[in-house]
Residue, then its C-alpha position, 0 to 999 in steps of 0.5 A: m748758377s743754379s740753386f738747390m735745397t736740401g732734400d731736392k732730388v737732382r740728376l748728374i747731367d750728362n755732358f763731356r766734363t761729367r763723363g771725364d770726372h766720372k771716368k777719372h775719379p769714380e769714387y766721387y762722381p757717379e755716372p751721368g744721369t744718377v739721381g742723388t738728394v741734395y744733402q746741404d744746400s748750394a754753396p756760394d762757391g758754385t757747389t752742392l753736396v749731394e748723397w748718391p746712391q752707394a752703389a753709384i760710387r766707388g769711395p768710402r762716403s756717398d756724399w760729395w761736392a758737385p759743381s751745381a751747374d752739373l746738376e739739375v732738379v729731377s721733375h715731380a713727374l719722374s717722381v710720381e712715375e717711380d712711385k707707381d712702380d711699387g711692385t703691387d702689379 
């Protein structure tokens, strides 16, 4: 089981289950590949509370418990690349 800490940037992995969850419950599950922020550390039941970008889900809340096995930490290298695109080019 993966363990995440509050504030970690995580991506919803792309697999059969995550695509199905998004299709059945887009109010809770964003499209695979979406990056969110861990809102609460991983729980003993194997889930992690993630705050997703509001535009990524269709529900009234932007946070939702996701199976920890369906999440991966976004690498620091990606964060650095995102920071480079600050619109000052």
